[in-house]
Structure formats: structure tokens, C-alpha cells
N, C-alpha and C positions, 0 to 999 in steps of 0.2 A: 593505481590499485584497481584490480578487477572486483567490482562489487558482488559478483556472483560467488566469490570465494570468502567473503566476510563471515566469520562464525556467527551463527544465529541460534535461537532456541525456538522450537515450535510451541504452540499453545499447550500441547500435552507434555511439554518439558523435555523433549528430545533435542539433542544437538543436531544442527543442520546448516547447510548453506543454501543460497538460492539455487545453485546448480543441482544440489541433491533434491531439493523440493520440486523443482519444475523443469529439470533438464536444461535444454538450451532454448526454452521458450522466451519470447519477449515478455517482460514483466511490467505490470503496473502496480507499484508499491504504494499503499494507501494507509495513512494512520487513521484508524477508525475508533468510534465510540458509540456506545449503545444508547446514551441518553442525551443526544445532541439534536439540535434542530435540523442538522444535515444528515442524521441517521437514515432517513429514507433513501439516501444515495445508494445504500446497500442494494436496493432493487435494481438500479441501473448497473451496478458493478456485477451482479449476478447475470443480468442480461448480456452484458459485454463478454463475460466469461463464456456463456453458452454460445453466443454467436461467433466469437473469434477464437475460442479455445481450440477447436479442431484444426485451426490453421497455425498453431504454435504460439499461443498467447496464454498468459495466466495472470490473474489478479492475485496479489498477496496482501492480506490485511495485517496491520500492526496495531493492536489495541494500545491506546495511550490514555492515561488518566491525568494529563497535565493541563487540560483546558477546562477549568471550572469543575473538576472532578466528575466528568461526564462518562467515564468508564471505570466505575468503582468495583465491578464484580470480580469474582474469582475466575480462574481459567475455565472451570466447568460451567459457571453461569454465563460467561461470554459465549462459549461454544453452543450452549443450549439456546440462548437468545438468538444468535446468528442463524443457526440451522432451523429452529422452529419458526421464527418470525419472518425471516427473509429467504430461507432455503439456501443459505451460503454453503457452497461446496468447494470453494477455492481455499488454499492454505491460509491459516491464521498463525501468526507468530505469537510468542509470549509477550505480555504487556511490556512496553519499553518506553523510555524517555526519548523524545525526539528533539529536545532542546535542553539547555541548562547544563549544570555541572556533571550530571550523570547521563548525558546524551549518549545514546548508543553509537558505537563507531560507524555503523552504516550511515546513520543520519549525519554524523559529522562530515562525511564525504558528500552526501547528497545535497546538503544545504549550500554547497559552494556553487551549485548550478543556478543560473538565473531563470526566471519565468519569462513569459512572452513579452513582458514590459521591460525586461532587462534587470529585474530586481532579484538578487540572490539573498542569502541570509536565512535567519531563523524560520522554522515552520510557523505559520501564522495561526492555524486552528486545525481542528479535526477535519479529516477528509482531504488533506493536501495530497497531491498525487505526483509520483515520480515515475517516468517511463524509462525502463532500463533495456537496452538492446541486447541482442544475443552475444555481443562482444564484451558485455559487462560495463559499458559506459552509460552515463545518463543521456538520454536522447530528448528529454523534455521534462518540464516541470509545470504543473497545473495547480493553481491555488484552489482553496476549498470550495469556492462558489462555482467552479467549472464542473458541471455535471458529467457523469460518465457517458452520456449520449451527446455531449457537445461536439459539433462538427470538427473543431480544431483538435480535440483529444482523439476522436475516432480516426481522423485522417492521419494523425501522427502515429497511432498504433498500426494502422493498415500499411503505412509506408515502410514499416520494419518487418512485416510478415512476408 
């Protein structure tokens, strides 16, 4: 399955696919939350977008409220928080389940990919990152504690640009 063609919904409620949102850019898909200890990673994600975006890269955020209710807001509240607090200008999708019975089909495919330690399976927490190549396949998986400026993540992104 080409992940770039999976039906999605934007934070503003419009239907889309990754291809429609970001063209043929390399994508770093991140499940995000506004009230998490890892929320300051937004700063690094914005910086990554600014530095690599012109080379054909895009971060895409997926708000998720499945981890201790750390993304309780409405779409409007999430958008305002992200843009006002962190200057987020990359695409945000509608709030979605990344695990469990109502897991979004995109995440059902993503979690089959193993991380650097060889572990696949359920998303562990907010800010887990999946790197999707131009061909629509997963090129890497980075657990929540891997920051956006981590050498392994940056090198993986740059290798696809």
C-alpha cells in the first residue's frame, strides 16, 4: 500500500491524502499533543521544517488524545496553540487514534515498521515519528524520545532528499 494515498482528514476537516497535502515531499509524520512533557519538540519540528522544507521535506502532525488525555482540545484550540505557541506552519491532520480498536488505517500500516532497535508494534507515546519516502514507503521509525534534531533522524531525512 502506498501510504501517500491513504485517505486522511486535515485539522480543518477537509479530506486529503499525504500526496495532496505535501506533493512528493519526504514526510516526517508525528503524533503530537499539546499538554505533554515532549510538547517542546514542536520547536525542533518547526526548525526541521524550515531548514529542510525547501529541499522537498515536510513535517505532518497528527494530534492524538490517547496518551493520558494530553490532546484534549478542539481542532480550533489545537491550531491556535500550535501556531501561537510554536509557530507551526506545517500541515496538521484531524485528531486520530494511533493505536487500539479505532486505529487510523495509516497507523495500522505504519506500526508494522521496526525502529532502530528492531521493535515494531504499537505507538508508545506522543511524538513518535515515521519517515515516509517519496515512494510512499516507511523509511524509518523514531521513538518519542528521539528529538527532531537527533543526528540519526536528520541523517535519515537528508538521505531521502
